[in-house]
Phi, psi and omega in degrees: 000153184285159170248139176260124181250124179240133176243126175257133181237120174269129183246120176258141182057065186308325185297327180257319184289331185293331178294316178293320178299318179299319177299315181296315181294324177295320178298324183256013187298341183295341180238012175270118182276322182209153181218134178228125178251132180232147175208161177287152182272350178287133183298326183280350182277125184255008183262148176217169179225132175240130179247127181243135169255119185240164177296158179282077180225097187301316182294317179295323178296315180299318179298315179296312181298317179298319179294318178297313184291342178275000181257127180300135178090001180235143176220125181240142175224151182247144173237126179244123176251113183265117182291345176292342182273357181279000000 
């Protein structure tokens, strides 16, 4: 049965960090199924959240997460939902 892999990315200082995040996501875009970007509506708020639904490829996920986490202003965490546990 499939596993659903979700990656959440917290973006600090969106004006500068989002450009680097876009480069990283484009590089790994071949296995990203869906992407949702959220941010606060207050002008002074510099935080954002990006939610990614990716293919069930553990190695590719680890590589993407490591690259994101090695970038200042970005933090990525993974959530794996295993349908075998239902």
